[in-house]
N, C-alpha and C positions, 0 to 999 in steps of 0.2 A: 423485523428491525428496519429502520429507515436508513438508506444510504448516507444521509447527512450525519446521522449519529455515529456511524462507523468512521466516516471521514474525520469528524472531530476527535474521536478517540485516537486515531492514527496520528493526526497533526499534533496532538498533545505529547506524543512520544518522541518527537523530533524537534530540532531547533528551528528550522525554517524550511519546511517541506512543502512541495506541491502535492496535493492529494486530491484525486478524483475517484469517487466510488459510484458504481451504477449497479442496478438490479432490475430484473423484470418481475420478480416475484417476492422480493424482500426476505428471501432465505438463501438464494444463490447470488453471490456478489463478484464483481470484478473491480479491482483496485489498481490504480496507477499511483505510484509513490516515487517522487523524485526528491532525493535527500543527499546532502553532503556526507552523512554518516555511512553511506554505502561505499564510499571510496575505499579501494583496496580489499573489499569483501567479496567473497564468492556468492553465487546465487542463493545457496542454502542459508548462509549467514544473514543475507539481506531479508529473506523471508522470515527467518526467526525473529529479527528485529521488529518486523511488522506484527507478527503473531504475539509478541510480548505486549504490544499496545492493546491487544484485544482480549488477552487472557482467556477465561473460560467461556467467553461468548462463542469462540470458534468450536464447532461441533455441537453447539446448542442452538442459540438464536441465529447464529451464522452457520448454516448447514454446509456451505461450500464457499471458498474464497479463492479466486484466481488473481494472482499478484504479478504485476509488472513493476519491478523495483530497479530504478535507474539512478545513476549519479547525475548531477547537473550537466556535466560534459556529455554523457551518453544521450541525455534528453535533447541537448542542443544539436548534436549530430543527427539524431532522428528527425528533428524538426526542420533541419536545413537540407535533409535528403542526402547527407554525406555517407 
């Protein structure tokens, strides 16, 4: 599966997210998702929101997925080095 396909599926599940997906082998993926929907949610709930976007692809076409799920404020803090 192509990283751009996964990125589009994740973006479709959020209102206005920043999504970046990469892979070296098109079965193991890393995803950065920055979304307002993560506000007030713990890490597990954030990951569940991302997994909902991908459904049964996880464990099948997507063998492994490493997720970094951040709120816009957390993203800005990381980018500014704070």
